[in-house]
C-alpha positions as CSV (number, residue, x, y, z in Angstrom):
1,M,-0.1,-0.1,0.1
2,A,1.5,3.4,-1.1
3,E,1.6,6.2,2.1
4,E,0.1,9.3,1.4
5,P,2.3,12.2,1.9
6,I,1.7,14.7,4.8
7,A,1.8,18.2,4.2
8,I,3.0,20.6,7.3
9,K,2.3,24.6,7.2
10,L,4.6,26.6,8.9
11,T,5.0,30.5,8.5
12,R,8.0,31.9,7.1
13,D,9.3,32.4,10.7
14,Q,8.5,29.5,11.8
15,A,10.4,27.8,9.4
16,L,13.3,29.7,9.7
17,V,13.9,29.4,13.0
18,L,13.2,25.2,12.9
19,S,15.3,24.9,10.1
20,D,18.2,26.9,12.0
21,W,17.5,24.4,15.2
22,L,17.9,21.2,13.1
23,Y,21.0,22.2,11.3
24,Q,22.3,22.8,14.7
25,A,20.9,19.8,16.4
26,M,22.0,17.2,13.2
27,H,25.5,19.2,13.0
28,R,26.6,20.5,16.3
29,S,24.9,18.5,19.3
30,D,26.0,15.2,20.6
31,V,22.8,14.9,22.5
32,L,20.6,14.7,19.6
33,D,22.9,11.6,18.3
34,D,22.3,10.2,21.3
35,L,18.9,10.2,21.1
36,L,18.8,8.7,17.9
37,K,21.0,5.8,18.1
38,T,17.8,4.6,20.0
39,D,15.5,4.6,16.8
40,R,17.5,5.1,13.8
41,A,14.1,5.6,11.5
42,V,13.9,8.8,13.2
43,W,16.4,10.0,10.9
44,S,14.7,9.3,7.7
45,P,11.8,12.1,8.5
46,I,14.4,14.4,9.8
47,Y,16.4,14.7,6.7
48,A,13.2,15.0,4.8
49,I,12.0,18.2,6.9
50,S,15.6,19.6,7.0
51,G,16.1,19.5,3.4
52,T,12.8,20.9,2.1
53,L,13.2,23.7,4.5
54,E,16.6,24.4,3.2
55,R,15.6,24.2,-0.4
56,T,12.5,26.7,0.4
57,L,14.1,28.8,2.5
58,T,16.4,31.5,0.3
59,E,17.5,33.4,3.6
60,I,19.9,30.9,4.9
61,F,22.0,32.2,2.4
62,T,21.8,36.0,2.8
63,P,24.3,38.4,4.3
64,D,21.7,39.4,6.9
65,Y,21.0,36.2,8.2
66,D,21.8,36.2,11.2
67,E,19.7,39.4,11.7
68,R,16.9,37.6,9.8
69,M,17.0,35.1,12.2
70,K,17.2,36.7,15.7
71,A,14.2,39.0,14.0
72,A,12.0,35.8,13.3
73,R,12.6,34.1,16.6
74,Q,11.8,37.7,18.8
75,R,8.5,37.6,16.6
76,L,7.7,33.9,17.4
77,L,8.2,34.5,20.8
78,V,6.4,37.6,21.2
79,E,3.6,35.7,19.8
80,M,3.7,33.3,22.0
81,Y,4.3,35.4,24.9
82,G,2.5,38.5,24.2
83,S,5.1,40.9,25.2
84,D,8.7,41.9,24.5
85,D,9.5,41.5,28.3
86,E,8.0,37.8,28.5
87,A,9.9,36.9,24.8
88,E,13.1,37.6,26.4
89,T,13.0,35.3,29.2
90,G,10.7,32.9,27.2
91,E,8.5,33.0,30.5
92,T,4.7,33.8,30.8
93,A,3.4,36.0,33.5
94,S,1.1,34.5,36.2
């Protein structure tokens, strides 16, 4: 039986931040390697997601990539936590 692909929609900011995180985790982190040793099949979807993001995001090749990444992270934190103060700490007010 052929499997139907699953589509995941992300905002450009979400895609950019996820792409950067995946790159860090895949290429610079021994922690992820240790976790994935228990289930090597997980590499298949991780590579698929990472490859799709890299082919889609032109921002990763621009000279101002660091500034774009910082701005995208800030917008996502503000969206999740509601204000710049909460975004900086990653905590919500009680």
